[in-house]
C-alpha positions in Angstrom: -9.4 -23.3 -33.8 -8.4 -22.5 -30.2 -6.0 -19.5 -31.5 -6.2 -16.6 -33.2 -9.5 -15.0 -34.4 -11.1 -18.4 -34.2 -10.7 -18.8 -30.3 -12.8 -15.6 -30.7 -15.6 -17.1 -33.7 -15.6 -20.7 -30.6 -16.4 -17.8 -27.9 -19.1 -16.3 -29.8 -20.7 -19.3 -31.1 -21.0 -21.2 -27.5 -22.5 -17.4 -26.6 -25.0 -18.3 -28.7 -26.0 -20.9 -27.4 -28.6 -19.9 -24.8 -30.9 -18.1 -26.5 -31.1 -21.4 -28.8 -31.7 -23.6 -25.4 -34.5 -21.1 -24.5 -36.3 -21.1 -27.4 -36.4 -24.9 -27.9 -37.1 -25.2 -23.9 -40.1 -22.8 -24.6 -41.5 -24.9 -28.3 -41.4 -28.4 -26.2 -43.2 -26.6 -23.4 -45.2 -25.4 -25.4 -45.9 -28.2 -27.7 -46.5 -30.6 -25.0 -49.9 -28.8 -24.5 -50.8 -28.8 -28.0 -53.2 -31.9 -29.0 -50.8 -33.5 -31.7 -54.2 -36.4 -32.3 -55.5 -34.1 -35.1 -54.8 -31.0 -37.5 -57.5 -28.2 -35.9 -57.3 -25.5 -38.9 -60.0 -23.2 -37.0 -58.8 -20.0 -35.8 -58.4 -21.5 -32.1 -56.1 -24.5 -33.3 -53.8 -21.7 -35.3 -54.0 -19.4 -32.5 -52.8 -22.3 -29.6 -50.5 -23.2 -32.1 -48.7 -20.0 -33.5 -46.0 -19.8 -30.3 -45.1 -23.7 -29.6 -44.7 -22.7 -34.1 -42.7 -19.6 -34.1 -40.6 -20.6 -30.9 -39.6 -23.4 -33.5 -38.7 -20.7 -36.2 -36.4 -18.9 -34.6 -35.1 -21.8 -32.7 -34.2 -23.1 -36.2 -33.2 -19.7 -36.9 -30.8 -19.0 -34.6 -29.7 -22.3 -35.1 -28.6 -21.8 -38.6 -27.5 -18.3 -38.0 -25.4 -19.4 -35.0 -24.0 -22.4 -37.0 -23.1 -20.9 -40.7 -21.3 -17.8 -38.7 -19.3 -20.2 -37.0 -18.0 -21.8 -39.7 -17.5 -18.6 -42.0 -15.8 -17.2 -38.5 -13.5 -20.4 -37.6 -12.1 -21.7 -41.1 -9.7 -19.4 -42.7 -8.5 -19.2 -45.9 -5.3 -18.0 -48.0 -4.7 -15.7 -50.7 -4.3 -18.6 -53.4 -7.3 -20.7 -52.0 -9.2 -17.0 -51.9 -8.1 -16.8 -56.5 -9.8 -20.2 -57.2 -12.7 -20.2 -55.0 -13.3 -16.6 -57.0 -12.9 -18.0 -60.5 -14.9 -21.5 -60.2 -17.8 -19.1 -58.7 -17.6 -17.2 -61.6 -17.9 -20.3 -64.4 -21.6 -21.2 -64.8 -21.5 -25.2 -63.0 -23.8 -26.9 -61.9 -24.6 -27.1 -57.7 -22.3 -30.6 -57.5 -19.7 -29.9 -59.7 -18.7 -25.9 -58.1 -19.0 -28.0 -55.1 -16.8 -30.4 -56.1 -13.8 -28.2 -57.6 -14.1 -26.3 -54.6 -13.4 -29.2 -52.2 -10.6 -30.2 -55.0 -9.4 -26.0 -54.6 -9.1 -26.4 -51.4 -7.3 -29.6 -51.1 -4.7 -28.7 -53.2 -4.2 -24.8 -52.1 -5.1 -25.2 -48.1 -5.3 -28.7 -46.9 -5.4 -27.5 -42.8 -9.0 -26.5 -43.7 -10.3 -30.1 -43.9 -9.1 -30.4 -40.5 -10.4 -27.3 -39.3 -13.8 -27.7 -41.2 -13.7 -31.9 -39.2 -13.2 -29.5 -36.2 -16.0 -27.0 -36.6 -18.2 -29.5 -37.4 -17.6 -31.9 -34.8 -17.8 -28.8 -31.6 -21.3 -27.8 -33.8 -22.6 -31.6 -33.0 -21.4 -32.1 -29.6 -23.4 -28.4 -28.7 -26.5 -29.2 -30.8 -26.9 -32.4 -28.5 -26.1 -30.1 -25.6 -28.8 -27.6 -26.7 -31.3 -30.5 -27.0 -30.6 -32.1 -23.4 -30.4 -28.7 -22.0 -33.9 -27.8 -23.8 -35.7 -31.1 -22.8 -34.2 -31.3 -19.1 -35.9 -27.5 -19.2 -39.2 -28.4 -20.6 -40.0 -31.7 -18.8 -38.6 -30.0 -14.8 -40.7 -26.8 -15.7 -43.2 -26.3 -13.2 -45.3 -24.8 -16.0 -45.6 -27.8 -17.3 -46.9 -29.8 -14.2 -51.0 -29.6 -13.3 -51.5 -28.7 -9.4 
């Protein structure tokens, strides 16, 4: 994880956390200004909620893209496993059965991938906690949220 291409994947993942913090902070700040006690589907209500919703969509999109790219680039494979994965994907299997066969093939042909996956998911989870803490703190401490 901390050598070769996985090192580059980790650093790229960490660099991409900043936009996630920014958009979650903006969404929280905009959300604090909304009246969430009732649903307002009028033009004005939609206009008031649109910036909040758009910031949340960008945040979730950036999060999914960043985590999936991190997983894709940090997890290594080998030729034997790649052949097995291609063969399994060609079969017409239901999702659960395909997933179980992929896991069995990974265990048989590349046991270190399970440690890599655990490490990648632990890093991603820790980073998401940090993103939420930074965004909440930024939104709460923002001078734009205080009535003066």
